C-alpha positions in Angstrom: -87.9 -75.0 -39.2 -88.7 -71.9 -41.5 -85.7 -70.0 -42.7 -85.6 -66.1 -43.4 -84.7 -66.7 -47.1 -86.9 -69.4 -48.6 -86.8 -71.2 -52.0 -90.1 -71.8 -54.2 -90.6 -75.3 -52.7 -90.6 -73.8 -49.0 -92.8 -71.1 -49.9 -95.3 -73.7 -51.4 -95.2 -75.7 -48.2 -95.5 -72.7 -46.2 -98.5 -71.3 -48.2 -100.0 -74.9 -48.7 -100.1 -74.4 -52.4 -98.6 -75.8 -55.6 -95.0 -75.1 -56.3 -96.1 -74.2 -59.8 -98.4 -71.7 -58.5 -95.6 -70.1 -56.5 -93.4 -69.7 -59.6 -96.4 -68.2 -61.6 -97.0 -65.6 -58.8 -93.3 -64.8 -58.6 -93.1 -64.4 -62.2 -96.0 -62.1 -62.3 -94.8 -60.0 -59.4 -98.0 -60.8 -57.4 -95.8 -62.3 -54.4 -92.7 -60.4 -53.2 -89.5 -62.4 -54.8 -86.3 -61.9 -56.2 -84.1 -63.8 -58.6 -80.6 -64.8 -57.3 -78.5 -66.5 -59.9 -81.4 -67.5 -61.9 -83.3 -69.0 -59.0 -86.3 -67.6 -57.1 -86.1 -66.6 -53.6 -88.4 -65.2 -51.3 -88.0 -63.4 -47.8 -90.4 -64.9 -45.2 -91.1 -61.6 -43.5 -92.3 -60.1 -46.9 -94.4 -63.1 -47.5 -96.1 -62.7 -44.2 -96.7 -58.9 -44.7 -98.1 -59.8 -48.1 -100.5 -62.3 -46.6 -101.4 -59.8 -44.0 -102.3 -57.2 -46.4 -104.4 -59.6 -48.5 -106.3 -60.4 -45.3 -106.9 -57.0 -44.5 -107.9 -56.1 -47.9 -110.4 -59.0 -47.9 -111.7 -58.1 -44.7 -112.3 -54.4 -45.5 -114.4 -55.7 -48.5 -116.7 -57.9 -46.1 -117.4 -54.8 -44.0 -118.7 -52.5 -47.1 
């Protein structure tokens, strides 16, 4: 079950990437995230939008 607010570990599993990479992306503000009481949290809807935006961006490059 995927929750609306996710931890870095859950995002890593969802995106099928290393958890350290998720932290790196969060710190560099590449992936939408926020810190709550010193811990990174991610809103699933924003992660999905971020993925879609990246897919659209990559697809538009292929057509040029």
